[in-house]
C-alpha positions as CSV (number, residue, x, y, z in Angstrom):
1,X,201.1,7.3,-127.4
2,X,203.3,8.3,-124.4
3,X,202.3,6.6,-121.1
4,X,202.6,7.8,-117.5
5,X,202.6,5.6,-114.4
6,X,199.3,5.7,-112.4
7,X,199.2,5.9,-108.7
8,X,198.6,2.6,-107.1
9,X,195.3,3.7,-105.5
10,X,194.0,5.8,-108.5
11,X,191.3,3.4,-109.7
12,X,190.4,2.2,-106.2
13,X,189.9,5.8,-105.1
14,X,187.9,6.7,-108.3
15,X,185.7,3.6,-108.0
16,X,185.0,4.3,-104.4
17,X,182.6,7.2,-105.6
18,X,180.6,4.7,-107.4
19,X,180.9,1.6,-105.0
20,X,177.6,2.2,-103.2
21,X,174.8,2.9,-105.7
22,X,171.3,3.5,-104.7
23,X,168.8,0.6,-105.0
24,X,166.2,0.7,-107.8
25,X,162.7,0.0,-106.4
26,X,159.3,-0.3,-107.8
27,X,156.3,0.5,-105.7
28,X,154.8,-1.3,-103.9
29,X,157.6,-2.8,-102.1
30,X,159.3,-3.2,-98.7
31,X,162.6,-3.0,-97.0
32,X,164.0,-4.7,-93.9
33,X,166.9,-3.0,-92.4
34,X,169.4,-4.0,-89.7
35,X,172.6,-2.2,-88.3
36,X,174.9,-4.4,-86.2
37,X,177.7,-2.8,-83.9
38,X,180.3,-4.3,-81.6
39,X,179.6,-3.2,-78.0
40,X,183.3,-2.4,-77.4
41,X,186.1,-1.1,-79.7
42,X,183.7,-1.2,-82.7
43,X,186.2,1.0,-84.9
44,X,189.0,-1.5,-84.3
45,X,186.9,-4.7,-84.7
46,X,187.9,-7.7,-86.6
47,X,186.2,-7.0,-90.0
48,X,186.8,-10.5,-91.3
49,X,184.2,-11.6,-88.7
50,X,181.8,-9.3,-90.4
51,X,182.4,-10.7,-93.8
52,X,182.1,-14.2,-92.5
53,X,178.7,-13.4,-91.1
54,X,177.7,-12.0,-94.4
55,X,179.0,-15.0,-96.2
56,X,177.1,-17.3,-93.9
57,X,173.9,-15.5,-94.8
58,X,174.7,-15.7,-98.5
59,X,175.4,-19.5,-98.3
60,X,171.9,-19.9,-96.8
61,X,170.5,-18.4,-100.0
62,X,173.1,-19.8,-102.3
63,X,174.4,-16.6,-103.5
64,X,177.9,-15.9,-104.6
65,X,180.4,-14.3,-102.0
66,X,181.8,-10.8,-102.2
67,X,185.2,-10.1,-103.4
68,X,188.0,-10.4,-100.8
69,X,188.4,-7.1,-98.8
70,X,185.2,-5.8,-99.9
71,X,183.3,-3.3,-97.8
72,X,180.0,-3.4,-99.6
73,X,178.0,-5.9,-101.6
74,X,174.7,-5.9,-103.5
75,X,173.2,-9.2,-104.7
76,X,170.1,-11.3,-105.1
77,X,168.8,-13.6,-102.3
78,X,166.3,-15.6,-104.1
79,X,163.3,-13.3,-104.4
80,X,164.8,-10.7,-102.3
81,X,167.9,-8.4,-102.9
82,X,170.4,-7.7,-100.4
83,X,172.6,-4.6,-99.8
84,X,175.4,-4.9,-97.4
85,X,177.8,-2.1,-96.2
86,X,180.7,-2.0,-93.8
87,X,181.1,1.3,-91.9
88,X,183.6,2.5,-89.5
89,X,181.8,1.3,-86.4
90,X,178.9,-0.9,-87.8
91,X,177.7,-2.9,-90.7
92,X,174.4,-2.8,-92.3
93,X,172.1,-5.2,-93.9
94,X,169.2,-4.1,-96.1
95,X,166.9,-6.5,-97.8
96,X,164.4,-5.3,-100.4
97,X,161.4,-7.3,-101.5
98,X,158.5,-6.7,-104.1
99,X,154.9,-6.2,-102.9
100,X,153.6,-5.6,-99.4
101,X,152.1,-7.9,-96.9
102,X,148.4,-7.5,-95.9
103,X,149.4,-6.6,-92.4
104,X,151.4,-3.3,-92.5
105,X,154.7,-3.5,-90.8
106,X,154.3,-7.3,-90.2
107,X,157.2,-8.3,-88.0
108,X,157.3,-11.5,-89.9
109,X,159.1,-9.7,-92.7
110,X,162.1,-9.6,-90.5
111,X,162.2,-13.4,-90.9
112,X,164.3,-12.9,-94.0
113,X,167.1,-13.0,-91.4
114,X,167.2,-16.5,-90.1
115,X,166.9,-16.5,-86.2
116,X,170.0,-18.6,-85.6
117,X,172.0,-16.3,-87.9
118,X,170.9,-13.4,-85.9
119,X,172.0,-15.2,-82.6
120,X,175.5,-15.6,-84.2
121,X,176.0,-12.0,-85.1
122,X,179.3,-10.4,-84.4
123,X,177.9,-7.6,-82.4
124,X,174.6,-6.3,-81.1
125,X,171.8,-4.6,-83.0
126,X,172.0,-0.9,-83.1
127,X,168.8,-0.4,-84.9
128,X,166.5,-2.2,-87.2
129,X,163.6,-0.9,-89.3
130,X,160.6,-1.9,-91.5
131,X,160.0,0.4,-94.4
132,X,156.7,0.2,-96.4
133,X,156.6,1.8,-99.9
134,X,153.2,2.3,-101.7
135,X,151.9,4.3,-104.5
136,X,150.5,7.5,-103.3
137,X,146.8,7.3,-102.6
138,X,144.7,10.3,-101.8
139,X,145.5,12.6,-98.9
140,X,142.5,11.1,-96.9
141,X,143.8,7.6,-97.2
142,X,147.4,8.6,-96.3
143,X,146.0,10.5,-93.2
144,X,144.1,7.4,-92.2
145,X,146.9,5.0,-92.7
146,X,149.6,7.0,-90.9
147,X,147.4,7.9,-87.9
148,X,146.9,4.1,-87.5
149,X,150.4,3.1,-88.1
150,X,152.2,5.8,-86.1
151,X,152.2,7.6,-82.8
152,X,150.6,10.9,-83.5
153,X,152.5,13.0,-80.9
154,X,155.8,12.1,-82.4
155,X,154.9,11.5,-86.0
156,X,156.6,13.4,-88.8
157,X,155.0,13.4,-92.3
158,X,156.2,15.5,-95.2
159,X,156.4,16.0,-98.9
160,X,159.9,15.2,-100.3
161,X,161.9,15.6,-103.5
162,X,159.8,18.4,-104.8
163,X,156.5,16.7,-103.9
164,X,157.5,13.4,-105.6
165,X,156.2,11.6,-102.5
166,X,155.3,11.5,-98.9
167,X,157.5,10.2,-96.3
168,X,156.2,9.5,-92.7
169,X,157.5,7.9,-89.5
170,X,157.7,8.4,-85.7
171,X,161.1,7.1,-84.8
172,X,159.6,4.9,-82.2
173,X,160.3,1.1,-81.6
174,X,157.2,-1.1,-82.1
175,X,156.4,-4.2,-80.2
176,X,158.5,-6.4,-82.4
177,X,161.6,-4.2,-81.8
178,X,161.7,-2.2,-85.1
179,X,161.3,1.4,-86.2
180,X,158.8,2.0,-88.8
181,X,158.7,4.2,-91.8
182,X,156.4,4.7,-94.8
183,X,156.8,6.2,-98.1
184,X,154.0,7.0,-100.6
185,X,155.5,7.5,-104.1
186,X,153.8,9.7,-106.5
187,X,153.3,8.6,-110.1
188,X,156.2,10.6,-111.3
189,X,158.4,9.2,-108.8
190,X,161.0,7.0,-110.6
191,X,162.4,3.6,-109.1
192,X,165.8,5.2,-108.6
193,X,164.2,8.1,-106.6
194,X,162.2,5.5,-104.5
195,X,165.5,3.8,-103.8
196,X,167.2,7.0,-102.8
197,X,164.4,7.9,-100.5
198,X,164.6,4.4,-98.9
199,X,168.3,4.7,-98.4
200,X,168.0,8.2,-96.9
201,X,165.5,6.7,-94.4
202,X,167.9,4.1,-93.3
203,X,170.8,6.5,-93.1
204,X,168.9,9.1,-91.0
205,X,167.7,6.4,-88.6
206,X,171.2,4.8,-88.3
207,X,173.3,8.0,-87.9
208,X,170.6,9.3,-85.5
209,X,171.0,6.3,-83.3
210,X,174.7,6.2,-83.6
211,X,175.0,9.9,-82.7
212,X,172.9,9.5,-79.6
213,X,175.6,7.2,-78.2
214,X,177.5,10.5,-77.5
215,X,174.5,11.6,-75.3
216,X,174.8,8.5,-73.2
217,X,178.5,9.1,-72.8
218,X,178.0,12.7,-72.0
219,X,175.5,11.9,-69.2
220,X,177.7,9.2,-67.9
221,X,180.5,11.8,-67.1
222,X,178.5,14.7,-66.2
223,X,178.3,13.8,-62.6
224,X,182.0,13.2,-62.4
225,X,182.8,16.7,-64.1
226,X,180.5,18.4,-61.6
227,X,182.5,16.9,-58.7
228,X,185.9,17.8,-60.3
229,X,184.5,21.3,-61.2
230,X,183.7,21.8,-57.4
231,X,187.2,20.5,-56.3
232,X,189.0,22.6,-58.8
233,X,187.0,25.7,-57.8
234,X,187.8,25.0,-54.1
235,X,191.5,24.5,-54.8
236,X,191.6,27.8,-56.8
237,X,189.7,29.8,-54.1
238,X,191.7,28.5,-51.4
239,X,195.0,29.1,-53.2
240,X,195.7,32.4,-51.3
241,X,195.1,30.9,-47.7
242,X,197.5,28.8,-45.8
243,X,195.2,26.1,-44.7
244,X,197.0,23.6,-46.7
245,X,200.6,23.2,-47.9
246,X,201.0,24.3,-51.4
247,X,202.8,21.0,-52.3
248,X,199.8,19.1,-51.1
249,X,197.3,21.4,-53.0
250,X,199.5,20.9,-56.2
251,X,199.3,17.1,-55.8
252,X,195.6,17.3,-55.5
253,X,195.4,19.6,-58.6
254,X,197.6,17.1,-60.6
255,X,195.2,14.4,-59.6
256,X,192.2,16.4,-61.1
257,X,194.2,17.2,-64.2
258,X,195.1,13.5,-64.7
259,X,191.3,12.5,-64.3
260,X,190.3,15.2,-66.8
261,X,193.0,14.0,-69.3
262,X,191.7,10.3,-68.8
263,X,188.2,11.5,-69.4
264,X,189.2,13.4,-72.5
265,X,191.0,10.4,-73.9
266,X,188.0,8.1,-73.2
267,X,185.4,10.4,-74.8
268,X,187.3,12.2,-77.7
269,X,186.6,9.6,-80.3
270,X,182.9,9.2,-79.2
271,X,182.3,13.0,-79.1
272,X,184.0,13.4,-82.5
273,X,182.1,10.6,-84.0
274,X,178.8,12.1,-82.7
275,X,179.7,15.4,-84.4
276,X,180.2,13.6,-87.6
277,X,177.0,11.4,-87.4
278,X,174.9,14.6,-86.5
279,X,176.3,16.3,-89.6
280,X,175.3,13.4,-91.7
281,X,171.8,13.2,-90.3
282,X,171.3,17.0,-91.0
283,X,172.7,16.5,-94.6
284,X,170.5,13.5,-95.3
285,X,167.3,15.4,-94.2
286,X,168.5,18.4,-96.2
287,X,168.8,16.6,-99.5
288,X,165.2,15.4,-99.1
289,X,163.9,18.9,-99.9
290,X,161.0,18.7,-97.4
291,X,157.7,20.6,-97.9
292,X,154.9,20.6,-95.3
293,X,152.0,18.3,-95.9
294,X,148.7,18.5,-94.2
295,X,149.9,20.6,-91.3
296,X,152.1,17.9,-90.0
297,X,155.6,18.4,-88.5
298,X,158.5,17.7,-90.9
299,X,161.4,15.6,-90.2
300,X,163.6,18.7,-89.8
301,X,161.0,20.0,-87.1
302,X,161.1,16.6,-85.3
303,X,164.9,16.8,-85.2
304,X,164.8,20.4,-84.0
305,X,162.5,19.5,-81.0
306,X,163.9,16.1,-80.0
307,X,167.3,15.4,-81.7
308,X,169.1,18.8,-81.5
309,X,168.8,19.3,-77.6
310,X,170.5,16.0,-77.2
311,X,173.3,17.0,-79.6
312,X,173.6,20.5,-77.6
313,X,174.0,18.4,-74.5
314,X,176.9,16.5,-76.0
315,X,178.5,19.7,-77.2
316,X,178.1,21.4,-73.8
317,X,179.6,18.5,-72.0
318,X,182.5,18.3,-74.5
319,X,183.0,22.1,-74.1
320,X,182.8,21.8,-70.3
321,X,185.4,19.1,-70.3
322,X,187.8,21.2,-72.5
323,X,187.2,24.3,-70.4
324,X,187.9,22.6,-67.3
325,X,191.0,21.1,-68.5
326,X,192.2,24.5,-69.4
327,X,191.3,25.9,-66.0
328,X,193.3,23.1,-64.4
329,X,196.2,24.0,-66.6
330,X,196.0,27.6,-65.6
331,X,195.5,26.8,-61.9
332,X,198.5,24.5,-62.0
333,X,200.6,27.3,-63.5
334,X,199.6,29.7,-60.8
335,X,200.2,27.2,-58.2
336,X,203.5,26.1,-59.5
337,X,204.5,29.8,-59.5
338,X,203.4,30.2,-55.8
339,X,205.4,27.1,-55.0
340,X,208.4,28.5,-56.7
341,X,208.2,31.9,-54.9
342,X,207.9,30.1,-51.6
343,X,210.8,27.8,-52.4
344,X,212.7,31.0,-53.4
345,X,211.9,32.6,-50.1
346,X,212.9,29.4,-48.2
347,X,216.2,29.3,-50.2
348,X,216.9,33.0,-49.4
349,X,216.2,32.4,-45.7
350,X,218.6,29.3,-46.0
351,X,221.3,31.3,-47.6
352,X,221.0,34.1,-45.0
353,X,221.3,31.4,-42.2
354,X,224.3,29.8,-43.9
355,X,225.9,33.4,-44.2
356,X,225.4,33.9,-40.5
357,X,226.8,30.6,-39.7
358,X,229.8,31.2,-42.0
359,X,230.3,34.6,-40.2
360,X,230.4,32.8,-36.8
361,X,232.6,30.1,-38.1
362,X,235.1,32.8,-39.3
363,X,235.1,34.7,-35.9
364,X,235.6,31.3,-34.1
365,X,238.4,30.5,-36.5
366,X,240.0,33.9,-35.9
367,X,239.7,33.3,-32.1
368,X,241.3,29.9,-32.6
369,X,244.1,31.4,-34.7
370,X,244.7,33.8,-31.8
371,X,244.8,31.1,-29.3
372,X,247.0,29.2,-31.8
373,X,249.6,32.1,-31.9
374,X,249.8,32.2,-28.3
375,X,250.2,28.4,-27.8
376,X,252.9,28.2,-30.7
377,X,254.6,31.3,-29.3
378,X,254.7,29.8,-25.8
379,X,256.5,26.6,-27.0
380,X,258.7,28.6,-29.4
381,X,259.8,30.9,-26.6
382,X,260.5,27.8,-24.3
383,X,262.6,26.2,-27.0
384,X,264.5,29.3,-27.7
385,X,265.0,30.0,-24.1
386,X,266.8,26.6,-23.7
387,X,268.6,26.9,-27.0
388,X,270.0,30.5,-26.3
389,X,270.5,29.9,-22.6
390,X,274.5,29.5,-23.0
391,X,274.4,32.9,-24.8
392,X,272.5,34.5,-21.8
393,X,275.1,33.0,-19.5
394,X,277.9,34.4,-21.5
395,X,276.5,37.9,-21.6
396,X,275.8,37.6,-17.8
397,X,271.9,38.3,-18.5
398,X,269.5,36.9,-16.1
399,X,267.6,34.0,-17.7
400,X,264.2,35.4,-16.8
401,X,265.0,38.8,-18.5
402,X,266.5,36.9,-21.4
403,X,263.3,34.8,-22.0
404,X,261.1,37.9,-21.6
405,X,263.0,39.6,-24.3
406,X,262.3,36.6,-26.7
407,X,258.6,36.9,-26.2
408,X,257.7,39.8,-28.4
409,X,259.8,39.0,-31.5
410,X,258.7,35.3,-31.4
411,X,255.0,36.2,-31.1
412,X,255.4,38.7,-33.9
413,X,257.1,36.1,-36.0
414,X,254.5,33.4,-35.4
415,X,251.7,35.8,-36.2
416,X,253.4,36.9,-39.5
417,X,253.9,33.3,-40.5
418,X,250.3,32.4,-39.8
419,X,249.1,35.5,-41.8
420,X,251.3,34.5,-44.7
421,X,250.0,30.9,-44.8
422,X,246.5,32.0,-44.7
423,X,246.7,34.4,-47.5
424,X,248.2,31.6,-49.7
425,X,245.6,29.2,-48.8
426,X,242.7,31.6,-48.9
427,X,243.4,34.3,-51.6
428,X,241.2,37.4,-51.7
């Protein structure tokens, strides 16, 4: 059978689609979730440190290490199971356990992560969550439980996956520092479906939190954008007046443009990541196929009321930044045109002044040339008078009349000689 060479990445790319399987969970059970992110330059972090931190946790439970270069891992930690994933800006740890504690959302469940191991984490906690999974009781029991577990004002509770279960949460941080979510699985809800719902809950919480970083960044630059907008508007409005030199105004405009470019460079990654995270949040909610339960708000409605306005603020600031940069470019073009026109006018005036000076110099030169003809002629007549004096004596002509007769031809010859030289040196 003929063979063909495979692309070096063919199997790696194909296996990537199957590299992050959903967990298979039996109700009742629980999940403890943790997302860790570097405070600075998270996308360019040393990922080896993340793997080393994971390895340290695995060693504490005596579990085998992940393969070199792995960006995901699923394995047993004694009576628990661990799912670890490395993402562009963060890493996530999800530990699954069977059964539930008598105290719902007991903070002791987070003790599966050793305290000293948490202290040595290569980053900070972006979010953490406790997820409780139970078999679905009656609606009255569910109502009593979630009203006790969650804050009613912000709670969302909804049927998911074609009424396979009921999911609830309030996206608040409890006194132990964790978000809380509950899922009541119906009898027909398979272990894989339960695993998918728990995974979606973790993803919604994480990407919601990550996208909110864009809001913090947008708020941080809003004040400066307002100041630059006022400065830019003032420069444009004052462009037609003469209260400030155009070069000075252009320098100020270039300063504003430089600040805008710096802000754009500093925020482009964060705003781009926010848009991507927002899309993931919306997609994860969409695939849950929500249906209203007991008149409670759905997760989509919660996001519409609380989350979407934040994302619109980020988009508005991003659009404001881009629009202001374009305004600065247009204002710069206009101002540079004005400066060019002013310089052209100055150059024209300078050339006219130079023409006048050249004309004066020419007239002065002609005057000097006339004086030069007189001077040269005077000395030439004197020399010729002495040179031709014997001829005048022989002809019995008075010396004065003889000298006077020499003046006209000598002057004429000197003038013609000067004119000939000038034509050769300055051709027309």
